[in-house]
VMD Tcl script that builds the backbone (N, CA, C; Angstrom):
set m [mol new atoms 303]
animate dup $m
set s [atomselect $m all]
$s set {name element resname resid chain x y z} {
  {N N MET 1 A -12.840 -9.304 -0.665}
  {CA C MET 1 A -11.468 -9.326 -0.206}
  {C C MET 1 A -10.544 -9.342 -1.420}
  {N N THR 2 A -9.677 -8.377 -1.513}
  {CA C THR 2 A -8.738 -8.274 -2.613}
  {C C THR 2 A -7.477 -9.069 -2.288}
  {N N VAL 3 A -7.120 -9.983 -3.167}
  {CA C VAL 3 A -5.896 -10.771 -3.020}
  {C C VAL 3 A -4.950 -10.333 -4.129}
  {N N ILE 4 A -3.701 -10.048 -3.743}
  {CA C ILE 4 A -2.712 -9.582 -4.699}
  {C C ILE 4 A -1.397 -10.295 -4.422}
  {N N SER 5 A -0.631 -10.513 -5.464}
  {CA C SER 5 A 0.694 -11.109 -5.263}
  {C C SER 5 A 1.652 -10.016 -4.796}
  {N N VAL 6 A 2.685 -10.427 -4.106}
  {CA C VAL 6 A 3.685 -9.470 -3.644}
  {C C VAL 6 A 4.386 -8.838 -4.844}
  {N N ILE 7 A 4.627 -9.626 -5.870}
  {CA C ILE 7 A 5.249 -9.099 -7.086}
  {C C ILE 7 A 4.317 -8.089 -7.758}
  {N N GLY 8 A 3.017 -8.390 -7.779}
  {CA C GLY 8 A 2.044 -7.460 -8.343}
  {C C GLY 8 A 1.980 -6.158 -7.567}
  {N N LEU 9 A 2.071 -6.249 -6.252}
  {CA C LEU 9 A 2.085 -5.048 -5.417}
  {C C LEU 9 A 3.301 -4.189 -5.736}
  {N N SER 10 A 4.465 -4.822 -5.846}
  {CA C SER 10 A 5.689 -4.085 -6.178}
  {C C SER 10 A 5.572 -3.398 -7.535}
  {N N ARG 11 A 5.040 -4.110 -8.506}
  {CA C ARG 11 A 4.856 -3.539 -9.847}
  {C C ARG 11 A 3.885 -2.362 -9.806}
  {N N ASP 12 A 2.797 -2.515 -9.064}
  {CA C ASP 12 A 1.818 -1.438 -8.961}
  {C C ASP 12 A 2.408 -0.203 -8.292}
  {N N ILE 13 A 3.236 -0.408 -7.279}
  {CA C ILE 13 A 3.877 0.727 -6.610}
  {C C ILE 13 A 4.807 1.441 -7.578}
  {N N GLU 14 A 5.600 0.685 -8.344}
  {CA C GLU 14 A 6.506 1.298 -9.327}
  {C C GLU 14 A 5.719 2.102 -10.361}
  {N N ASP 15 A 4.644 1.511 -10.891}
  {CA C ASP 15 A 3.816 2.205 -11.884}
  {C C ASP 15 A 3.192 3.465 -11.300}
  {N N PHE 16 A 2.725 3.378 -10.068}
  {CA C PHE 16 A 2.098 4.528 -9.411}
  {C C PHE 16 A 3.106 5.651 -9.200}
  {N N LEU 17 A 4.312 5.311 -8.749}
  {CA C LEU 17 A 5.331 6.335 -8.530}
  {C C LEU 17 A 5.746 6.999 -9.843}
  {N N LYS 18 A 5.844 6.222 -10.914}
  {CA C LYS 18 A 6.137 6.804 -12.238}
  {C C LYS 18 A 5.031 7.761 -12.651}
  {N N PHE 19 A 3.789 7.368 -12.414}
  {CA C PHE 19 A 2.635 8.206 -12.736}
  {C C PHE 19 A 2.685 9.521 -11.970}
  {N N LYS 20 A 2.906 9.459 -10.656}
  {CA C LYS 20 A 2.951 10.670 -9.831}
  {C C LYS 20 A 4.090 11.596 -10.280}
  {N N ARG 21 A 5.238 11.017 -10.576}
  {CA C ARG 21 A 6.392 11.831 -10.981}
  {C C ARG 21 A 6.201 12.415 -12.375}
  {N N ALA 22 A 5.493 11.697 -13.239}
  {CA C ALA 22 A 5.191 12.239 -14.566}
  {C C ALA 22 A 4.291 13.467 -14.469}
  {N N LEU 23 A 3.509 13.520 -13.393}
  {CA C LEU 23 A 2.652 14.688 -13.167}
  {C C LEU 23 A 3.399 15.825 -12.470}
  {N N GLY 24 A 4.673 15.589 -12.116}
  {CA C GLY 24 A 5.478 16.631 -11.507}
  {C C GLY 24 A 5.525 16.616 -9.996}
  {N N HIS 25 A 5.005 15.561 -9.382}
  {CA C HIS 25 A 5.030 15.453 -7.931}
  {C C HIS 25 A 6.290 14.702 -7.492}
  {N N PRO 26 A 7.072 15.247 -6.563}
  {CA C PRO 26 A 8.239 14.495 -6.088}
  {C C PRO 26 A 7.825 13.262 -5.285}
  {N N TYR 27 A 6.774 13.358 -4.512}
  {CA C TYR 27 A 6.136 12.254 -3.798}
  {C C TYR 27 A 7.097 11.478 -2.907}
  {N N GLY 28 A 8.016 12.179 -2.245}
  {CA C GLY 28 A 9.015 11.540 -1.389}
  {C C GLY 28 A 8.435 10.872 -0.166}
  {N N ARG 29 A 7.583 11.580 0.584}
  {CA C ARG 29 A 6.983 11.005 1.801}
  {C C ARG 29 A 6.063 9.845 1.448}
  {N N GLY 30 A 5.309 10.004 0.375}
  {CA C GLY 30 A 4.429 8.923 -0.069}
  {C C GLY 30 A 5.207 7.688 -0.486}
  {N N GLU 31 A 6.329 7.892 -1.185}
  {CA C GLU 31 A 7.157 6.753 -1.579}
  {C C GLU 31 A 7.703 6.033 -0.351}
  {N N PHE 32 A 8.127 6.795 0.646}
  {CA C PHE 32 A 8.640 6.191 1.868}
  {C C PHE 32 A 7.580 5.286 2.504}
  {N N ALA 33 A 6.348 5.770 2.584}
  {CA C ALA 33 A 5.256 4.979 3.171}
  {C C ALA 33 A 4.966 3.737 2.330}
  {N N LEU 34 A 4.919 3.892 1.010}
  {CA C LEU 34 A 4.611 2.761 0.139}
  {C C LEU 34 A 5.716 1.705 0.172}
  {N N ARG 35 A 6.959 2.131 0.238}
  {CA C ARG 35 A 8.067 1.165 0.319}
  {C C ARG 35 A 8.018 0.409 1.647}
  {N N SER 36 A 7.647 1.113 2.706}
  {CA C SER 36 A 7.505 0.462 4.007}
  {C C SER 36 A 6.388 -0.584 3.949}
  {N N PHE 37 A 5.268 -0.230 3.342}
  {CA C PHE 37 A 4.157 -1.160 3.184}
  {C C PHE 37 A 4.579 -2.362 2.337}
  {N N GLU 38 A 5.318 -2.117 1.274}
  {CA C GLU 38 A 5.790 -3.187 0.395}
  {C C GLU 38 A 6.718 -4.148 1.154}
  {N N ARG 39 A 7.656 -3.610 1.938}
  {CA C ARG 39 A 8.562 -4.457 2.721}
  {C C ARG 39 A 7.786 -5.297 3.733}
  {N N TYR 40 A 6.814 -4.663 4.397}
  {CA C TYR 40 A 6.012 -5.379 5.385}
  {C C TYR 40 A 5.229 -6.516 4.724}
  {N N ALA 41 A 4.622 -6.233 3.580}
  {CA C ALA 41 A 3.851 -7.258 2.870}
  {C C ALA 41 A 4.750 -8.401 2.436}
  {N N ARG 42 A 5.941 -8.080 1.965}
  {CA C ARG 42 A 6.887 -9.113 1.538}
  {C C ARG 42 A 7.312 -9.991 2.722}
  {N N GLN 43 A 7.572 -9.376 3.867}
  {CA C GLN 43 A 7.955 -10.129 5.057}
  {C C GLN 43 A 6.823 -11.049 5.515}
  {N N GLN 44 A 5.623 -10.538 5.512}
  {CA C GLN 44 A 4.487 -11.349 5.943}
  {C C GLN 44 A 4.235 -12.502 4.989}
  {N N ALA 45 A 4.382 -12.270 3.712}
  {CA C ALA 45 A 4.186 -13.336 2.733}
  {C C ALA 45 A 5.260 -14.409 2.909}
  {N N THR 46 A 6.477 -14.018 3.226}
  {CA C THR 46 A 7.561 -14.972 3.439}
  {C C THR 46 A 7.324 -15.772 4.708}
  {N N LEU 47 A 6.887 -15.091 5.763}
  {CA C LEU 47 A 6.653 -15.773 7.029}
  {C C LEU 47 A 5.548 -16.806 6.919}
  {N N GLU 48 A 4.549 -16.514 6.154}
  {CA C GLU 48 A 3.409 -17.411 6.044}
  {C C GLU 48 A 3.526 -18.361 4.859}
  {N N GLN 49 A 4.673 -18.336 4.174}
  {CA C GLN 49 A 4.928 -19.207 3.035}
  {C C GLN 49 A 3.871 -19.062 1.943}
  {N N ARG 50 A 3.496 -17.816 1.684}
  {CA C ARG 50 A 2.533 -17.551 0.616}
  {C C ARG 50 A 3.122 -16.546 -0.350}
  {N N ARG 51 A 2.647 -16.588 -1.553}
  {CA C ARG 51 A 3.059 -15.600 -2.546}
  {C C ARG 51 A 2.021 -14.507 -2.690}
  {N N SER 52 A 0.843 -14.737 -2.167}
  {CA C SER 52 A -0.241 -13.768 -2.265}
  {C C SER 52 A -0.592 -13.242 -0.885}
  {N N ILE 53 A -1.120 -12.035 -0.873}
  {CA C ILE 53 A -1.531 -11.426 0.386}
  {C C ILE 53 A -2.966 -10.923 0.255}
  {N N GLN 54 A -3.669 -10.897 1.366}
  {CA C GLN 54 A -4.993 -10.287 1.405}
  {C C GLN 54 A -4.763 -8.815 1.731}
  {N N PHE 55 A -5.065 -7.975 0.764}
  {CA C PHE 55 A -4.702 -6.566 0.838}
  {C C PHE 55 A -5.245 -5.886 2.091}
  {N N GLU 56 A -6.527 -6.097 2.396}
  {CA C GLU 56 A -7.146 -5.411 3.529}
  {C C GLU 56 A -6.502 -5.799 4.850}
  {N N SER 57 A -6.280 -7.087 5.052}
  {CA C SER 57 A -5.734 -7.531 6.335}
  {C C SER 57 A -4.276 -7.121 6.496}
  {N N ILE 58 A -3.503 -7.158 5.421}
  {CA C ILE 58 A -2.096 -6.759 5.533}
  {C C ILE 58 A -1.994 -5.250 5.763}
  {N N LEU 59 A -2.922 -4.483 5.190}
  {CA C LEU 59 A -2.930 -3.036 5.412}
  {C C LEU 59 A -3.235 -2.706 6.872}
  {N N LYS 60 A -4.233 -3.365 7.435}
  {CA C LYS 60 A -4.568 -3.133 8.846}
  {C C LYS 60 A -3.405 -3.504 9.757}
  {N N ALA 61 A -2.763 -4.632 9.473}
  {CA C ALA 61 A -1.626 -5.060 10.287}
  {C C ALA 61 A -0.466 -4.075 10.161}
  {N N TRP 62 A -0.218 -3.576 8.950}
  {CA C TRP 62 A 0.875 -2.627 8.732}
  {C C TRP 62 A 0.620 -1.312 9.462}
  {N N LEU 63 A -0.616 -0.823 9.397}
  {CA C LEU 63 A -0.935 0.441 10.063}
  {C C LEU 63 A -0.839 0.336 11.582}
  {N N SER 64 A -1.067 -0.846 12.121}
  {CA C SER 64 A -1.046 -1.017 13.580}
  {C C SER 64 A 0.240 -1.671 14.087}
  {N N ARG 65 A 1.254 -1.750 13.255}
  {CA C ARG 65 A 2.484 -2.465 13.618}
  {C C ARG 65 A 3.279 -1.780 14.717}
  {N N ILE 66 A 3.150 -0.474 14.857}
  {CA C ILE 66 A 3.894 0.268 15.872}
  {C C ILE 66 A 2.892 0.832 16.874}
  {N N PRO 67 A 2.975 0.401 18.133}
  {CA C PRO 67 A 2.023 0.908 19.129}
  {C C PRO 67 A 2.280 2.394 19.422}
  {N N ASP 68 A 1.235 3.076 19.822}
  {CA C ASP 68 A 1.298 4.488 20.239}
  {C C ASP 68 A 1.714 5.448 19.130}
  {N N ARG 69 A 1.429 5.106 17.885}
  {CA C ARG 69 A 1.682 6.052 16.793}
  {C C ARG 69 A 0.643 7.153 16.847}
  {N N LYS 70 A 1.023 8.328 16.441}
  {CA C LYS 70 A 0.078 9.445 16.414}
  {C C LYS 70 A -0.896 9.267 15.257}
  {N N PRO 71 A -2.137 9.667 15.480}
  {CA C PRO 71 A -3.144 9.516 14.422}
  {C C PRO 71 A -2.760 10.204 13.117}
  {N N VAL 72 A -2.075 11.320 13.185}
  {CA C VAL 72 A -1.699 12.025 11.959}
  {C C VAL 72 A -0.698 11.205 11.138}
  {N N THR 73 A 0.182 10.475 11.797}
  {CA C THR 73 A 1.140 9.629 11.095}
  {C C THR 73 A 0.426 8.465 10.414}
  {N N ILE 74 A -0.500 7.873 11.120}
  {CA C ILE 74 A -1.282 6.779 10.539}
  {C C ILE 74 A -2.087 7.289 9.350}
  {N N ALA 75 A -2.680 8.466 9.484}
  {CA C ALA 75 A -3.477 9.047 8.392}
  {C C ALA 75 A -2.612 9.337 7.172}
  {N N ASN 76 A -1.394 9.811 7.380}
  {CA C ASN 76 A -0.494 10.080 6.251}
  {C C ASN 76 A -0.144 8.780 5.519}
  {N N ASP 77 A 0.164 7.740 6.275}
  {CA C ASP 77 A 0.483 6.451 5.659}
  {C C ASP 77 A -0.731 5.876 4.930}
  {N N LEU 78 A -1.883 5.964 5.565}
  {CA C LEU 78 A -3.109 5.474 4.938}
  {C C LEU 78 A -3.414 6.252 3.665}
  {N N GLY 79 A -3.166 7.553 3.675}
  {CA C GLY 79 A -3.416 8.376 2.490}
  {C C GLY 79 A -2.591 7.930 1.294}
  {N N ALA 80 A -1.325 7.607 1.521}
  {CA C ALA 80 A -0.464 7.150 0.423}
  {C C ALA 80 A -0.966 5.820 -0.145}
  {N N VAL 81 A -1.333 4.891 0.733}
  {CA C VAL 81 A -1.823 3.590 0.272}
  {C C VAL 81 A -3.179 3.752 -0.406}
  {N N ARG 82 A -3.998 4.643 0.102}
  {CA C ARG 82 A -5.314 4.884 -0.512}
  {C C ARG 82 A -5.159 5.407 -1.940}
  {N N GLN 83 A -4.209 6.319 -2.150}
  {CA C GLN 83 A -3.958 6.825 -3.507}
  {C C GLN 83 A -3.491 5.699 -4.426}
  {N N LEU 84 A -2.645 4.811 -3.899}
  {CA C LEU 84 A -2.211 3.650 -4.676}
  {C C LEU 84 A -3.414 2.788 -5.056}
  {N N CYS 85 A -4.301 2.564 -4.105}
  {CA C CYS 85 A -5.487 1.737 -4.361}
  {C C CYS 85 A -6.402 2.372 -5.410}
  {N N LEU 86 A -6.556 3.682 -5.359}
  {CA C LEU 86 A -7.357 4.361 -6.376}
  {C C LEU 86 A -6.707 4.219 -7.753}
  {N N PHE 87 A -5.396 4.284 -7.806}
  {CA C PHE 87 A -4.656 4.072 -9.050}
  {C C PHE 87 A -4.869 2.645 -9.552}
  {N N ARG 88 A -4.792 1.662 -8.644}
  {CA C ARG 88 A -4.993 0.254 -9.000}
  {C C ARG 88 A -6.409 0.000 -9.512}
  {N N ARG 89 A -7.356 0.747 -9.001}
  {CA C ARG 89 A -8.757 0.536 -9.369}
  {C C ARG 89 A -9.007 0.827 -10.848}
  {N N ARG 90 A -8.115 1.543 -11.488}
  {CA C ARG 90 A -8.262 1.782 -12.929}
  {C C ARG 90 A -8.206 0.484 -13.711}
  {N N ARG 91 A -7.398 -0.464 -13.246}
  {CA C ARG 91 A -7.297 -1.770 -13.902}
  {C C ARG 91 A -8.246 -2.799 -13.315}
  {N N ASP 92 A -8.548 -2.645 -12.037}
  {CA C ASP 92 A -9.399 -3.611 -11.336}
  {C C ASP 92 A -10.536 -2.858 -10.648}
  {N N PRO 93 A -11.664 -2.670 -11.336}
  {CA C PRO 93 A -12.760 -1.889 -10.764}
  {C C PRO 93 A -13.296 -2.424 -9.442}
  {N N SER 94 A -13.051 -3.684 -9.135}
  {CA C SER 94 A -13.531 -4.243 -7.879}
  {C C SER 94 A -12.457 -4.215 -6.790}
  {N N GLY 95 A -11.323 -3.587 -7.082}
  {CA C GLY 95 A -10.212 -3.546 -6.143}
  {C C GLY 95 A -10.564 -2.783 -4.875}
  {N N PHE 96 A -9.904 -3.150 -3.804}
  {CA C PHE 96 A -10.120 -2.549 -2.488}
  {C C PHE 96 A -9.559 -1.134 -2.434}
  {N N VAL 97 A -10.341 -0.222 -1.865}
  {CA C VAL 97 A -9.895 1.134 -1.561}
  {C C VAL 97 A -10.293 1.420 -0.121}
  {N N PRO 98 A -9.303 1.660 0.754}
  {CA C PRO 98 A -9.639 1.923 2.160}
  {C C PRO 98 A -10.350 3.261 2.312}
  {N N GLU 99 A -11.231 3.301 3.276}
  {CA C GLU 99 A -11.959 4.542 3.567}
  {C C GLU 99 A -11.259 5.263 4.692}
  {N N TYR 100 A -11.392 6.574 4.677}
  {CA C TYR 100 A -10.895 7.346 5.807}
  {C C TYR 100 A -11.890 7.205 6.952}
  {N N ALA 101 A -11.387 7.031 8.139}
  {CA C ALA 101 A -12.265 6.866 9.305}
  {C C ALA 101 A -12.751 8.200 9.812}
}
mol reanalyze $m
mol bondsrecalc $m
mol representation Tube
mol addrep $m
């Protein structure tokens, strides 16, 4: 189980977006998904009075937060977070990377 601070998640998202843009990708839709995930994680951490989040459980909760979403929308959001996780794995080889179902 990967545990990350909300501040660490925000920093990782910023670093990842800089990386993608340095490669020439505008990454607008991906940024929208990652910012949504970041806001959700921050809200959950505040509600539970914690500074750290369990990455896997918060990801599952975020993906299922809106009932009756189309599978393609969920897959797009999961894809953006998965790319972030692969980027994070460069620093943390044991870091969580979600699998595609």
